[in-house]
N, CA, C and O atoms as CSV, one atom per row, in Angstrom:
chain,resi,resn,atom,element,x,y,z
A,1,MET,N,N,94.654,80.739,78.837
A,1,MET,CA,C,95.781,80.493,79.852
A,1,MET,C,C,95.737,79.118,80.343
A,1,MET,O,O,94.660,78.681,80.749
A,2,SER,N,N,96.761,78.400,80.354
A,2,SER,CA,C,96.837,77.013,80.923
A,2,SER,C,C,96.903,77.032,82.374
A,2,SER,O,O,97.240,78.034,83.004
A,3,LEU,N,N,96.571,75.891,82.921
A,3,LEU,CA,C,96.789,75.667,84.357
A,3,LEU,C,C,98.188,76.014,84.844
A,3,LEU,O,O,98.305,76.702,85.858
A,4,ALA,N,N,99.223,75.592,84.203
A,4,ALA,CA,C,100.627,75.791,84.561
A,4,ALA,C,C,100.895,77.256,84.522
A,4,ALA,O,O,101.573,77.724,85.437
A,5,SER,N,N,100.457,78.031,83.595
A,5,SER,CA,C,100.800,79.469,83.528
A,5,SER,C,C,99.935,80.223,84.621
A,5,SER,O,O,100.382,81.187,85.243
A,6,PHE,N,N,98.743,79.741,84.795
A,6,PHE,CA,C,97.952,80.342,85.850
A,6,PHE,C,C,98.579,80.146,87.272
A,6,PHE,O,O,98.683,81.061,88.089
A,7,LEU,N,N,98.975,78.892,87.473
A,7,LEU,CA,C,99.644,78.695,88.804
A,7,LEU,C,C,100.903,79.382,88.880
A,7,LEU,O,O,101.267,79.704,90.011
A,8,ALA,N,N,101.678,79.686,87.863
A,8,ALA,CA,C,102.869,80.450,87.844
A,8,ALA,C,C,102.547,81.920,88.246
A,8,ALA,O,O,103.237,82.538,89.056
A,9,GLU,N,N,101.491,82.417,87.649
A,9,GLU,CA,C,101.121,83.794,87.957
A,9,GLU,C,C,100.639,83.833,89.365
A,9,GLU,O,O,100.977,84.806,90.040
A,10,LEU,N,N,99.923,82.945,89.880
A,10,LEU,CA,C,99.425,82.811,91.189
A,10,LEU,C,C,100.609,82.722,92.279
A,10,LEU,O,O,100.563,83.275,93.378
A,11,GLY,N,N,101.625,81.975,91.822
A,11,GLY,CA,C,102.826,81.874,92.598
A,11,GLY,C,C,103.592,83.121,92.793
A,11,GLY,O,O,104.219,83.292,93.838
A,12,THR,N,N,103.580,84.065,91.786
A,12,THR,CA,C,104.134,85.254,91.937
A,12,THR,C,C,103.291,86.349,92.786
A,12,THR,O,O,103.839,87.303,93.339
A,13,TRP,N,N,102.048,86.129,92.821
A,13,TRP,CA,C,101.146,87.012,93.559
A,13,TRP,C,C,101.059,86.616,95.031
A,13,TRP,O,O,100.961,87.505,95.877
A,14,LEU,N,N,101.088,85.363,95.374
A,14,LEU,CA,C,100.914,84.976,96.770
A,14,LEU,C,C,101.987,85.456,97.764
A,14,LEU,O,O,101.634,85.897,98.858
A,15,PRO,N,N,103.192,85.389,97.443
A,15,PRO,CA,C,104.249,85.945,98.365
A,15,PRO,C,C,103.924,87.485,98.712
A,15,PRO,O,O,104.218,87.897,99.834
A,16,ASP,N,N,103.380,88.259,97.862
A,16,ASP,CA,C,103.070,89.559,98.139
A,16,ASP,C,C,101.785,89.761,98.998
A,16,ASP,O,O,101.589,90.831,99.575
A,17,GLU,N,N,100.959,88.770,99.071
A,17,GLU,CA,C,99.776,88.791,99.854
A,17,GLU,C,C,99.951,88.204,101.187
A,17,GLU,O,O,99.644,87.038,101.435
A,18,SER,N,N,100.494,89.096,102.120
A,18,SER,CA,C,100.830,88.541,103.394
A,18,SER,C,C,99.641,88.125,104.161
A,18,SER,O,O,99.780,87.308,105.071
A,19,LYS,N,N,98.476,88.621,103.871
A,19,LYS,CA,C,97.182,88.203,104.515
A,19,LYS,C,C,96.844,86.729,104.287
A,19,LYS,O,O,96.200,86.093,105.122
A,20,ILE,N,N,97.286,86.196,103.147
A,20,ILE,CA,C,97.050,84.807,102.804
A,20,ILE,C,C,98.064,83.875,103.445
A,20,ILE,O,O,99.249,83.968,103.126
A,21,LYS,N,N,97.654,82.987,104.328
A,21,LYS,CA,C,98.497,82.176,105.153
A,21,LYS,C,C,98.763,80.749,104.384
A,21,LYS,O,O,99.805,80.123,104.572
A,22,CYS,N,N,97.807,80.326,103.567
A,22,CYS,CA,C,97.994,79.034,102.869
A,22,CYS,C,C,97.069,79.058,101.620
A,22,CYS,O,O,95.969,79.610,101.601
A,23,ALA,N,N,97.615,78.427,100.623
A,23,ALA,CA,C,96.855,78.341,99.356
A,23,ALA,C,C,96.873,76.819,98.846
A,23,ALA,O,O,97.908,76.168,98.703
A,24,LEU,N,N,95.696,76.390,98.616
A,24,LEU,CA,C,95.575,74.937,98.159
A,24,LEU,C,C,94.861,74.919,96.796
A,24,LEU,O,O,93.902,75.649,96.548
A,25,LEU,N,N,95.353,74.098,95.990
A,25,LEU,CA,C,94.661,73.705,94.730
A,25,LEU,C,C,93.787,72.499,95.097
A,25,LEU,O,O,94.288,71.542,95.687
A,26,VAL,N,N,92.535,72.526,94.770
A,26,VAL,CA,C,91.611,71.469,95.165
A,26,VAL,C,C,90.843,70.968,93.953
A,26,VAL,O,O,90.910,71.519,92.854
A,27,GLY,N,N,90.129,69.921,94.208
A,27,GLY,CA,C,89.225,69.423,93.077
A,27,GLY,C,C,89.986,68.589,92.049
A,27,GLY,O,O,91.007,67.962,92.332
A,28,SER,N,N,89.399,68.622,90.779
A,28,SER,CA,C,89.757,67.803,89.711
A,28,SER,C,C,91.257,68.099,89.260
A,28,SER,O,O,91.971,67.174,88.871
A,29,HIS,N,N,91.689,69.338,89.319
A,29,HIS,CA,C,93.030,69.705,88.860
A,29,HIS,C,C,93.999,69.127,89.909
A,29,HIS,O,O,95.032,68.587,89.513
A,30,ALA,N,N,93.723,69.211,91.231
A,30,ALA,CA,C,94.623,68.581,92.124
A,30,ALA,C,C,94.623,67.068,92.084
A,30,ALA,O,O,95.578,66.446,92.549
A,31,ARG,N,N,93.543,66.436,91.523
A,31,ARG,CA,C,93.630,65.013,91.372
A,31,ARG,C,C,94.179,64.583,89.980
A,31,ARG,O,O,94.283,63.391,89.689
A,32,ASP,N,N,94.495,65.491,89.207
A,32,ASP,CA,C,95.012,65.244,87.845
A,32,ASP,C,C,93.914,64.585,86.943
A,32,ASP,O,O,94.166,63.807,86.023
A,33,GLN,N,N,92.733,64.974,87.302
A,33,GLN,CA,C,91.463,64.361,86.576
A,33,GLN,C,C,90.656,65.463,85.857
A,33,GLN,O,O,89.499,65.217,85.513
A,34,ALA,N,N,91.196,66.623,85.624
A,34,ALA,CA,C,90.329,67.732,85.085
A,34,ALA,C,C,90.187,67.364,83.526
A,34,ALA,O,O,90.970,66.690,82.857
A,35,THR,N,N,89.040,67.952,83.135
A,35,THR,CA,C,88.738,67.795,81.694
A,35,THR,C,C,88.816,69.277,81.104
A,35,THR,O,O,89.078,70.215,81.858
A,36,ALA,N,N,88.594,69.461,79.812
A,36,ALA,CA,C,88.523,70.756,79.298
A,36,ALA,C,C,87.448,71.670,79.877
A,36,ALA,O,O,87.621,72.889,79.849
A,37,GLU,N,N,86.381,71.150,80.383
A,37,GLU,CA,C,85.334,71.817,80.924
A,37,GLU,C,C,85.515,72.220,82.391
A,37,GLU,O,O,84.802,73.072,82.922
A,38,SER,N,N,86.508,71.567,83.026
A,38,SER,CA,C,86.713,71.803,84.516
A,38,SER,C,C,87.192,73.226,84.848
A,38,SER,O,O,87.970,73.852,84.128
A,39,ASP,N,N,86.671,73.681,85.980
A,39,ASP,CA,C,87.143,75.076,86.516
A,39,ASP,C,C,88.411,74.675,87.426
A,39,ASP,O,O,88.713,73.519,87.720
A,40,ILE,N,N,88.996,75.668,87.760
A,40,ILE,CA,C,90.231,75.644,88.701
A,40,ILE,C,C,89.654,76.067,90.029
A,40,ILE,O,O,89.016,77.110,90.170
A,41,ASP,N,N,89.903,75.220,90.983
A,41,ASP,CA,C,89.435,75.569,92.414
A,41,ASP,C,C,90.617,75.661,93.404
A,41,ASP,O,O,91.516,74.824,93.493
A,42,PHE,N,N,90.502,76.736,94.101
A,42,PHE,CA,C,91.510,77.169,95.167
A,42,PHE,C,C,90.790,77.336,96.527
A,42,PHE,O,O,89.624,77.725,96.578
A,43,VAL,N,N,91.493,77.042,97.593
A,43,VAL,CA,C,91.059,77.392,98.915
A,43,VAL,C,C,92.273,78.208,99.366
A,43,VAL,O,O,93.412,77.744,99.323
A,44,LEU,N,N,91.984,79.457,99.807
A,44,LEU,CA,C,93.024,80.369,100.444
A,44,LEU,C,C,92.618,80.667,101.777
A,44,LEU,O,O,91.496,81.125,101.995
A,45,LEU,N,N,93.466,80.435,102.714
A,45,LEU,CA,C,93.179,80.628,104.180
A,45,LEU,C,C,93.840,81.857,104.529
A,45,LEU,O,O,95.006,82.075,104.200
A,46,CYS,N,N,93.045,82.774,105.268
A,46,CYS,CA,C,93.461,84.026,105.696
A,46,CYS,C,C,92.772,84.444,106.965
A,46,CYS,O,O,91.848,83.763,107.410
A,47,ASP,N,N,93.191,85.555,107.573
A,47,ASP,CA,C,92.401,86.049,108.853
A,47,ASP,C,C,91.125,86.765,108.490
A,47,ASP,O,O,90.122,86.702,109.200
A,48,MET,N,N,91.190,87.441,107.376
A,48,MET,CA,C,90.053,88.327,106.899
A,48,MET,C,C,89.440,87.974,105.525
A,48,MET,O,O,89.462,88.794,104.608
A,49,PRO,N,N,88.873,86.698,105.385
A,49,PRO,CA,C,88.431,86.272,104.114
A,49,PRO,C,C,87.447,87.162,103.422
A,49,PRO,O,O,87.382,87.274,102.198
A,50,GLN,N,N,86.681,87.791,104.286
A,50,GLN,CA,C,85.582,88.613,103.628
A,50,GLN,C,C,86.182,89.800,102.858
A,50,GLN,O,O,85.540,90.325,101.947
A,51,ASP,N,N,87.313,90.199,103.186
A,51,ASP,CA,C,88.036,91.410,102.493
A,51,ASP,C,C,88.170,90.951,101.016
A,51,ASP,O,O,87.812,91.712,100.117
A,52,TYR,N,N,88.671,89.739,100.751
A,52,TYR,CA,C,88.806,89.273,99.389
A,52,TYR,C,C,87.491,89.017,98.599
A,52,TYR,O,O,87.442,89.083,97.371
A,53,VAL,N,N,86.533,88.749,99.315
A,53,VAL,CA,C,85.160,88.488,98.639
A,53,VAL,C,C,84.502,89.725,98.412
A,53,VAL,O,O,83.820,89.809,97.391
A,54,ASP,N,N,84.587,90.797,99.249
A,54,ASP,CA,C,83.963,92.121,99.175
A,54,ASP,C,C,84.531,92.927,98.015
A,54,ASP,O,O,83.842,93.732,97.387
A,55,ASP,N,N,85.826,92.680,97.749
A,55,ASP,CA,C,86.411,93.536,96.765
A,55,ASP,C,C,87.357,92.615,95.960
A,55,ASP,O,O,88.478,92.353,96.396
A,56,VAL,N,N,86.864,92.076,94.671
A,56,VAL,CA,C,87.544,91.177,93.910
A,56,VAL,C,C,88.457,91.768,92.938
A,56,VAL,O,O,88.895,91.079,92.017
A,57,SER,N,N,88.798,93.083,93.087
A,57,SER,CA,C,89.703,93.683,92.199
A,57,SER,C,C,91.018,92.884,92.061
A,57,SER,O,O,91.535,92.876,90.944
A,58,TRP,N,N,91.590,92.243,93.019
A,58,TRP,CA,C,92.691,91.490,92.948
A,58,TRP,C,C,92.725,90.453,91.867
A,58,TRP,O,O,93.803,90.097,91.391
A,59,ALA,N,N,91.496,89.917,91.431
A,59,ALA,CA,C,91.367,88.920,90.555
A,59,ALA,C,C,91.785,89.398,89.093
A,59,ALA,O,O,91.984,88.578,88.197
A,60,ARG,N,N,91.896,90.644,88.920
A,60,ARG,CA,C,92.189,91.206,87.543
A,60,ARG,C,C,93.791,90.901,87.245
A,60,ARG,O,O,94.252,90.853,86.104
A,61,ARG,N,N,94.473,90.725,88.310
A,61,ARG,CA,C,95.868,90.338,88.123
A,61,ARG,C,C,96.024,89.145,87.141
A,61,ARG,O,O,96.990,89.048,86.385
A,62,PHE,N,N,94.990,88.225,87.202
A,62,PHE,CA,C,95.102,87.019,86.314
A,62,PHE,C,C,94.487,87.074,84.968
A,62,PHE,O,O,94.567,86.111,84.205
A,63,GLY,N,N,93.852,88.209,84.643
A,63,GLY,CA,C,93.317,88.443,83.379
A,63,GLY,C,C,92.112,89.350,83.348
A,63,GLY,O,O,91.657,89.840,84.382
A,64,ALA,N,N,91.584,89.577,82.121
A,64,ALA,CA,C,90.391,90.366,81.975
A,64,ALA,C,C,89.185,89.498,82.436
A,64,ALA,O,O,89.039,88.324,82.095
A,65,ILE,N,N,88.264,90.242,83.310
A,65,ILE,CA,C,87.204,89.496,83.854
A,65,ILE,C,C,85.972,89.783,83.032
A,65,ILE,O,O,85.707,90.915,82.628
A,66,ARG,N,N,85.224,88.713,82.796
A,66,ARG,CA,C,83.968,88.785,82.043
A,66,ARG,C,C,82.801,88.955,83.217
A,66,ARG,O,O,81.909,89.795,83.100
A,67,SER,N,N,82.896,88.166,84.232
A,67,SER,CA,C,81.852,88.253,85.408
A,67,SER,C,C,82.443,87.513,86.521
A,67,SER,O,O,83.362,86.702,86.404
A,68,THR,N,N,81.803,87.872,87.713
A,68,THR,CA,C,82.119,87.261,88.860
A,68,THR,C,C,80.823,86.836,89.718
A,68,THR,O,O,79.787,87.495,89.636
A,69,HIS,N,N,80.924,85.780,90.487
A,69,HIS,CA,C,79.717,85.421,91.320
A,69,HIS,C,C,80.322,85.138,92.704
A,69,HIS,O,O,81.431,84.613,92.807
A,70,ILE,N,N,79.604,85.482,93.731
A,70,ILE,CA,C,80.044,85.285,95.061
A,70,ILE,C,C,79.165,84.008,95.536
A,70,ILE,O,O,77.967,83.968,95.253
A,71,GLU,N,N,79.729,83.068,96.193
A,71,GLU,CA,C,79.015,81.990,96.716
A,71,GLU,C,C,79.456,81.715,98.197
A,71,GLU,O,O,80.624,81.726,98.583
A,72,ASP,N,N,78.277,81.452,99.018
A,72,ASP,CA,C,78.488,81.298,100.391
A,72,ASP,C,C,78.329,79.782,100.735
A,72,ASP,O,O,77.244,79.219,100.588
A,73,TRP,N,N,79.428,79.145,101.193
A,73,TRP,CA,C,79.490,77.797,101.480
A,73,TRP,C,C,79.531,77.519,103.082
A,73,TRP,O,O,79.855,76.438,103.573
A,74,GLY,N,N,79.184,78.565,103.745
A,74,GLY,CA,C,79.284,78.462,105.253
A,74,GLY,C,C,80.630,79.008,105.692
A,74,GLY,O,O,80.829,80.222,105.662
A,75,GLN,N,N,81.540,78.175,106.088
A,75,GLN,CA,C,82.886,78.627,106.551
A,75,GLN,C,C,83.718,79.106,105.443
A,75,GLN,O,O,84.730,79.770,105.663
A,76,LEU,N,N,83.308,78.777,104.185
A,76,LEU,CA,C,84.102,79.232,103.042
A,76,LEU,C,C,83.227,80.069,102.126
A,76,LEU,O,O,82.093,79.731,101.788
A,77,MET,N,N,83.850,81.214,101.740
A,77,MET,CA,C,83.058,81.976,100.743
A,77,MET,C,C,83.937,82.014,99.543
A,77,MET,O,O,85.159,82.093,99.665
A,78,SER,N,N,83.313,81.958,98.323
A,78,SER,CA,C,83.946,81.861,97.036
A,78,SER,C,C,83.748,82.973,96.229
A,78,SER,O,O,82.633,83.495,96.212
A,79,ALA,N,N,84.667,83.424,95.548
A,79,ALA,CA,C,84.610,84.304,94.445
A,79,ALA,C,C,84.802,83.512,93.148
A,79,ALA,O,O,85.923,83.108,92.839
A,80,ARG,N,N,83.773,83.296,92.418
A,80,ARG,CA,C,83.902,82.570,91.211
A,80,ARG,C,C,84.037,83.518,90.101
A,80,ARG,O,O,83.148,84.333,89.853
A,81,VAL,N,N,85.268,83.424,89.334
A,81,VAL,CA,C,85.641,84.380,88.423
A,81,VAL,C,C,85.611,83.764,87.017
A,81,VAL,O,O,86.239,82.734,86.767
A,82,PHE,N,N,84.885,84.398,86.120
A,82,PHE,CA,C,84.897,83.941,84.706
A,82,PHE,C,C,85.704,84.956,83.880
A,82,PHE,O,O,85.288,86.095,83.672
A,83,TYR,N,N,86.878,84.489,83.418
A,83,TYR,CA,C,87.685,85.467,82.651
A,83,TYR,C,C,87.333,85.429,81.149
A,83,TYR,O,O,86.815,84.452,80.610
A,84,VAL,N,N,87.644,86.526,80.547
A,84,VAL,CA,C,87.396,86.732,79.033
A,84,VAL,C,C,88.076,85.578,78.290
A,84,VAL,O,O,87.571,85.192,77.236
A,85,SER,N,N,89.158,85.014,78.753
A,85,SER,CA,C,89.963,83.938,78.055
A,85,SER,C,C,89.092,82.613,78.035
A,85,SER,O,O,89.379,81.693,77.270
A,86,GLY,N,N,88.046,82.555,78.881
A,86,GLY,CA,C,87.299,81.333,78.921
A,86,GLY,C,C,87.429,80.594,80.210
A,86,GLY,O,O,86.615,79.731,80.539
A,87,LEU,N,N,88.523,80.955,80.989
A,87,LEU,CA,C,88.904,80.322,82.163
A,87,LEU,C,C,87.891,80.599,83.218
A,87,LEU,O,O,87.442,81.739,83.338
A,88,GLU,N,N,87.489,79.586,84.019
A,88,GLU,CA,C,86.712,79.685,85.132
A,88,GLU,C,C,87.414,79.406,86.443
A,88,GLU,O,O,87.849,78.263,86.579
A,89,VAL,N,N,87.599,80.294,87.458
A,89,VAL,CA,C,88.346,79.960,88.602
A,89,VAL,C,C,87.504,80.227,89.771
A,89,VAL,O,O,86.910,81.304,89.835
A,90,GLU,N,N,87.383,79.285,90.776
A,90,GLU,CA,C,86.803,79.506,91.959
A,90,GLU,C,C,87.879,79.705,93.092
A,90,GLU,O,O,88.614,78.799,93.484
A,91,PHE,N,N,87.888,80.909,93.542
A,91,PHE,CA,C,88.762,81.272,94.659
A,91,PHE,C,C,87.985,81.164,95.945
A,91,PHE,O,O,87.189,82.059,96.228
A,92,GLY,N,N,88.148,80.208,96.684
A,92,GLY,CA,C,87.507,79.953,98.038
A,92,GLY,C,C,88.309,80.599,99.167
A,92,GLY,O,O,89.496,80.314,99.324
A,93,PHE,N,N,87.678,81.455,99.944
A,93,PHE,CA,C,88.368,82.050,101.019
A,93,PHE,C,C,87.807,81.521,102.367
A,93,PHE,O,O,86.592,81.409,102.525
A,94,ALA,N,N,88.634,81.219,103.268
A,94,ALA,CA,C,88.176,80.830,104.577
A,94,ALA,C,C,89.203,81.323,105.616
A,94,ALA,O,O,90.351,81.641,105.308
A,95,HIS,N,N,88.721,81.363,106.839
A,95,HIS,CA,C,89.676,81.669,107.938
A,95,HIS,C,C,90.523,80.484,108.188
A,95,HIS,O,O,90.115,79.360,107.897
A,96,SER,N,N,91.747,80.698,108.745
A,96,SER,CA,C,92.644,79.609,109.016
A,96,SER,C,C,92.030,78.445,109.856
A,96,SER,O,O,92.463,77.297,109.752
A,97,SER,N,N,90.978,78.790,110.713
A,97,SER,CA,C,90.336,77.787,111.434
A,97,SER,C,C,89.573,76.748,110.648
A,97,SER,O,O,89.117,75.741,111.189
A,98,TRP,N,N,89.441,77.010,109.353
A,98,TRP,CA,C,88.821,76.037,108.476
A,98,TRP,C,C,89.404,74.677,108.598
A,98,TRP,O,O,88.723,73.673,108.387
A,99,LEU,N,N,90.789,74.626,108.973
A,99,LEU,CA,C,91.473,73.354,109.079
A,99,LEU,C,C,91.466,72.809,110.568
A,99,LEU,O,O,92.106,71.797,110.855
A,100,ASP,N,N,90.762,73.472,111.460
A,100,ASP,CA,C,90.734,73.018,112.890
A,100,ASP,C,C,90.136,71.719,112.876
A,100,ASP,O,O,89.191,71.423,112.145
A,101,LEU,N,N,90.788,70.805,113.832
A,101,LEU,CA,C,90.213,69.465,113.978
A,101,LEU,C,C,89.136,69.541,115.187
A,101,LEU,O,O,89.281,70.312,116.136
A,102,PRO,N,N,88.126,68.727,115.057
A,102,PRO,CA,C,87.873,67.844,114.015
A,102,PRO,C,C,87.321,68.713,112.805
A,102,PRO,O,O,86.635,69.718,112.990
A,103,LEU,N,N,87.672,68.249,111.577
A,103,LEU,CA,C,87.293,69.032,110.338
A,103,LEU,C,C,85.763,68.943,110.183
A,103,LEU,O,O,85.180,67.886,110.424
A,104,ASP,N,N,85.132,70.017,109.793
A,104,ASP,CA,C,83.720,69.888,109.648
A,104,ASP,C,C,83.388,69.270,108.294
A,104,ASP,O,O,84.273,69.226,107.440
A,105,ASP,N,N,82.182,68.795,108.045
A,105,ASP,CA,C,81.891,67.937,106.938
A,105,ASP,C,C,82.283,68.499,105.576
A,105,ASP,O,O,82.772,67.821,104.672
A,106,GLY,N,N,82.007,69.874,105.513
A,106,GLY,CA,C,82.321,70.578,104.166
A,106,GLY,C,C,83.801,70.529,103.887
A,106,GLY,O,O,84.219,70.265,102.760
A,107,THR,N,N,84.614,70.787,104.928
A,107,THR,CA,C,86.193,70.821,104.818
A,107,THR,C,C,86.603,69.509,104.492
A,107,THR,O,O,87.427,69.335,103.594
A,108,ALA,N,N,86.047,68.433,105.216
A,108,ALA,CA,C,86.597,67.086,104.966
A,108,ALA,C,C,86.221,66.670,103.503
A,108,ALA,O,O,87.015,65.981,102.862
A,109,GLU,N,N,85.065,67.059,102.975
A,109,GLU,CA,C,84.648,66.782,101.697
A,109,GLU,C,C,85.510,67.401,100.636
A,109,GLU,O,O,85.816,66.729,99.651
A,110,VAL,N,N,85.929,68.663,100.776
A,110,VAL,CA,C,86.816,69.299,99.917
A,110,VAL,C,C,88.204,68.665,99.926
A,110,VAL,O,O,88.769,68.454,98.853
A,111,LEU,N,N,88.762,68.361,101.052
A,111,LEU,CA,C,90.124,67.776,101.189
A,111,LEU,C,C,90.129,66.367,100.735
A,111,LEU,O,O,91.156,65.928,100.217
A,112,THR,N,N,89.059,65.596,100.880
A,112,THR,CA,C,88.972,64.211,100.460
A,112,THR,C,C,88.913,64.187,98.899
A,112,THR,O,O,89.318,63.199,98.286
A,113,GLY,N,N,88.396,65.306,98.247
A,113,GLY,CA,C,88.299,65.267,96.755
A,113,GLY,C,C,89.543,65.577,96.133
A,113,GLY,O,O,89.604,65.635,94.905
A,114,GLY,N,N,90.695,65.815,96.960
A,114,GLY,CA,C,91.981,66.010,96.381
A,114,GLY,C,C,92.434,67.493,96.690
A,114,GLY,O,O,91.648,68.439,96.648
A,115,TYR,N,N,93.785,67.606,97.007
A,115,TYR,CA,C,94.343,68.855,97.263
A,115,TYR,C,C,95.778,68.870,97.079
A,115,TYR,O,O,96.468,67.857,97.203
A,116,ARG,N,N,96.247,70.051,96.774
A,116,ARG,CA,C,97.824,70.146,96.640
A,116,ARG,C,C,98.134,71.474,97.276
A,116,ARG,O,O,97.495,72.466,96.923
A,117,ILE,N,N,99.085,71.558,98.202
A,117,ILE,CA,C,99.548,72.751,98.835
A,117,ILE,C,C,100.281,73.573,97.960
A,117,ILE,O,O,101.290,73.105,97.434
A,118,LEU,N,N,99.913,74.771,97.715
A,118,LEU,CA,C,100.734,75.704,96.750
A,118,LEU,C,C,101.593,76.691,97.468
A,118,LEU,O,O,102.675,77.047,97.002
A,119,HIS,N,N,101.094,77.158,98.657
A,119,HIS,CA,C,101.683,78.251,99.358
A,119,HIS,C,C,101.458,78.000,100.873
A,119,HIS,O,O,100.314,77.820,101.290
A,120,ASP,N,N,102.435,77.986,101.629
A,120,ASP,CA,C,102.183,77.675,103.119
A,120,ASP,C,C,103.350,78.232,103.882
A,120,ASP,O,O,103.934,77.472,104.655
A,121,PRO,N,N,103.742,79.438,103.756
A,121,PRO,CA,C,104.943,79.916,104.508
A,121,PRO,C,C,104.901,79.845,106.060
A,121,PRO,O,O,105.945,79.785,106.708
A,122,GLN,N,N,103.695,79.852,106.633
A,122,GLN,CA,C,103.606,79.773,108.047
A,122,GLN,C,C,103.268,78.396,108.493
A,122,GLN,O,O,103.025,78.197,109.683
A,123,ARG,N,N,103.236,77.428,107.618
A,123,ARG,CA,C,103.035,76.025,107.828
A,123,ARG,C,C,101.621,75.759,108.531
A,123,ARG,O,O,101.495,74.896,109.400
A,124,VAL,N,N,100.609,76.536,108.106
A,124,VAL,CA,C,99.232,76.426,108.578
A,124,VAL,C,C,98.653,75.119,108.063
A,124,VAL,O,O,97.758,74.580,108.714
A,125,CYS,N,N,99.087,74.593,106.982
A,125,CYS,CA,C,98.575,73.384,106.393
A,125,CYS,C,C,99.505,72.117,106.637
A,125,CYS,O,O,99.338,71.061,106.026
A,126,ALA,N,N,100.390,72.296,107.481
A,126,ALA,CA,C,101.417,71.302,107.689
A,126,ALA,C,C,100.830,70.008,108.128
A,126,ALA,O,O,101.334,68.931,107.809
A,127,GLY,N,N,99.669,70.127,108.925
A,127,GLY,CA,C,98.987,68.903,109.416
A,127,GLY,C,C,98.182,68.061,108.476
A,127,GLY,O,O,97.635,67.012,108.817
A,128,LEU,N,N,98.137,68.612,107.189
A,128,LEU,CA,C,97.311,67.788,106.228
A,128,LEU,C,C,97.910,66.424,105.799
A,128,LEU,O,O,97.294,65.698,105.019
């Protein structure tokens, strides 16, 4: 699956996920510097990020899963999903307060590395 088709599928899922307040594409794909080996990185802001990390069944919507790994980055928890297709996607989940000013060092590092707002119906990311 290409990035464009993955983003299209994500775009059809996000409006149905009322818990997700904002979705960002971050990292090399957001900077248009991805290579064939690059994973796809997202930050998804919501009130209950642990719900998405505890039960990753939602990730099956995007393809058959080979394996998943949970990563704890402090304010952000990631579900790293390895799809049978070979695609590697890091879904980072954090509370909306992840964007509170002043930004913590980890948040600032992620955003400085490049981001693109994909979904923000409540304008949570408007200040970026």
